[in-house]
N, C-alpha and C positions, 0 to 999 in steps of 0.2 A: 121421157117417162116421168109422170108425176108421182109424188110421194104416196098418194092414196092408192096408186096401182102397185107399188113396190111390194113384192111377195104375194100379190093376189093373182097375178097371171105370169106365165113363163117369160123369162128374159133370156136373151142371147148373150152369154158371158164370153163367147168367143169373138175375136176380132183379128183379121189378118194383118197384124202389124209386123214390121221387120224385127228380127231377133236382136237382142242386145249382144255385146261381145261374147266371145266363146266361153269365158269363165262365168257368165251369167250376171256379172256386175256392171252396171252402167258407169261410163266414164265421162258423162257430159255435165257433171257438176250436180249441184243440189238445188232443187226448185223450192224446197221448204227448209228454212233454217230456224224457224221459231213456230211454236204451236199457235193456232188461232184461238181466240177467246170465244166463249159461248158455243152455240150449235152451228153445224155446217149449214150453209145457205140452202142446200137441197133438202134438208130435213125440215124446213119450215112449211107450214106453221107448227111451232112446238106446242104440244098440248099442255094444258094446265096440270095434268096428272104427273108430269115429269118430276122425278124424285131428285132432291138435292141433299146430299150427305155432307154434314159439316166437317170441319177440320179439327174439331176439339180433340186434343190428345194425339194429334198427328203432325208430322212434318210433311207438307205436301206442296207441290209446285213443279214447274218446268225444270228439266235438267238437260244436259247435252252429252250424248254418248259418243265416244270415239269409235269409229268404224274403219274398215280397211282403207277407204278413200276419202276420209274427212270426218265430219260429225253429223249426227242426226238428233233432232229434238225428241224429247220424251216427257211424259208426265209420270211423276213418282210420288207415292204416298206411303209413309212408313210410321209405325207407332213412335211417338216421341218419348221413348224411354230406352235405357241402356239395354244392350244385348244384341245378339244376332238373330234376325227374324227370317223364317223361311220365305223363299221368293215365289211370287206369282207373276208370271208374264201375262199381261192382259193384251190381247190382240184385237185390233179394231174391226169394226164393220167397214163397208165400202166408203163411209163418210170420213174416214181418218180418225185421228185422235181429237175428237171434239168433246163437248161437255159431258155427254153421256158416258163415254169411255173414261174420262177423268173421274166421273162419279163412281163408276165401277171400281176403279183403283182405290178410291176412298173407302168403299164398302169392304173390300178385302183387307185394307190396312186396319180397319176397325176390328177385324177378326185376328189381328196379330201378324199380318203378312207385310213383307216388303213388296209392294205392288208397283209394277212399272210397265208403262205402255209406250214403246218406241213408235215413232211415226214411220210406218212401213213404206209410205209412198214418197219419202223425202226427195228422192232423185227424180221421180217420174212426173210429179205435178202437185199443185195445191188444190185439193178437192174441196177445201172449206169454202171457197168462193164460187164454186160451180153450182149453177141452179138446176141442172137437169141430170138425172141419174144415168141416162143413156150416155151423156157426155163423159161422166165420171168413168163409166165402164169402158168406153172405147178409147179414150185418150190417156187414161192413167192406169186403171186396174189391169187392163189387158197387157200392159207392158212391164209388169212387176214379176221378175223371175223368182222361182222357188229358191234358187241358190242364194240370191240376195236376201230373201226373207230369213233363211236359216242362219246365214252369216250375221245378220243384224240382231237376231234373237240371241245368238251366242255372245255378241258384243254387249247386249243388255245384261246378260248374266254376269259377264266379266266386270261391267260397271258396278253392278250391285255388290259383287264380292269386294271390289276395291274400296267401296264406301266404308267398310268396317262394320256396317249395320245389318249385313245379310249373311245368312247361312247358305252358301252356294252349293252345299251338298244336298239341300232339300229344295228342289225347284219344281214348281208345277206351272201349268199354263191353262188359261181359260180364253177361248176365242169365240167371236160372234159373227155369224154370216160368213163374209170373206175370211175372217179370222177363225171361224169354225173349221173351214177346210185346212187352214194353216195348222190348227191343232193336230190334225192327222199327219200332215207333212212333217212337222217338227218332231212328233213322236217317232216317226220312222227314222229320221236323221240324227236324233240325239238320244241314244239309249240310256244316257244318264238322267234323263228327265224322269222324275218320280211318278208323275201322273198328269193327265190333261183332261179338260172338259171342252167338248165341241158343241156349241149351240148352233143348230141348223146349218152346219157347214156343207157346202156342195160336195157331193160324192162322185159325180161324173160330169163330163161336158166341159172340162177346163183344160184337158191335155193339149199341149202344144210344144213347140221347140224349146220354150223357156219354162214349161211345166211338164216334166217328163212323164208323169203318171197321175192318174186320178186315184183317190182313195180306194175305190172299189177294186182297183188293180193291184194295190199293194197291201190290202187288209191283212192277208195271211202272214205278212212279214213284220207286222208291228209287234214289238215286244213290251212297249210301255202301256200300262193300263189307261185306256181312254174311255170316258163316259160321253156318249153321244146323246144329245137332247134334241129331239126332232118334233116337227109339227105335222099332225095328220092331214091338215088342209093345205099344206104347202104345195104350190103349183110348180115350184122349181126343183123340188126333191121328191120324186115319186116313190110310192111304197115299194115298187120293184127294186129300185136302187138301194133303199134301206135294207131290204131283205137280202140282196146280194152282199152288202157290206157286213151284215150280221153273220151270214154264212162264212164269209172270209175270216172274220174275227174269231170264229169258233176254232179255226185251225191254227190260230196264231199263238195260242198259249199265253196271251198277254193278260187275260182276265178282263178284257174290255167289254163294255156293255152298251146297248143302245136302248133308250127309253123314248117312246113316241107318245106325245100328248095328243089324243085323238080329235079334240074339238077346237084346236087353236091353229093359228096361221104362222107363217114365217115372221120372225121379229116379235114373237110374243113376249120377249124380255125387254124390248125397247120401250120404256115407259113414256117416252115423249112422242110416240107414234100411235096411230089408230089401231095397229095390230096388237098392241099391248093387252095382255091378259093377266090381271093381278094374281089370280089364284095359281095359274100355271107358273108364272114368274117366281112367285114366292116359294112354291114347292121345288122348282128347278134350282133356285139358289140354295136351298137347304141340301138338296142332293149334291150340288157342286161342292159346298163346304165339307160335307161328310165324305165325299169321294176323295178329296185332297187329303184330309186328315187321316182317313183310313189307309191311305197309301203313303204315309210318312212325310207329307208336306206340311 
């Protein structure tokens, strides 16, 4: 699948791959031990509109996070000043922690956050060098268990806390595309999370032996306030699924909300892609900043 088609027509996110070990964590080692520089190959050509946020006033760069079975790389950006800063977990699109996700970390750090983006595919494969989105989905994304994702995000919070620069009692999360689904999953599994923002995260169609439930199935059980930001023209997330999710959230008591931007497509925040919509992205970013601050992050 070509980049220009991504988000413009439905994709099959399911793939019949063998399950990982019973506890949901891979034991076959790490495919990624360091972050790639620049943008993922599959995201090329990168458009000239791509935003670059500077590091002035920040400490930013790659770090290594201890996890249950080794270490995973991550990108971290934090204000270069004394004090403990609230934490924002930044969860990647299907392209991994490439330049766009690093830039998002810097954007949040500029707002006073300790922003950290762990490489969530470190065990399953290096998507930065893959040229086709279908290959990324089938050989890597389909093999990442929810249990692993939750455990690695917990490890990222522990890493931030140990740094002495983070207030680990004030943790939020923002996720995009694949990471948008993760926002819902982590909100379910970590009730200590203060708030989350899910950019066009899949709501159904991902359930498997390593992903026990889709968000539409557990919406009523979420207790963390999550802001869902969705696109009216998205071919992967239909209005019916958004409506079901909204209805489930009403019964959760979490205060979660979903906003649908009617005339934009999947990936409207991805400034390096043709799906980018500056007006929607700018407004969504303000909503995200306000949502986190309003909920104590």
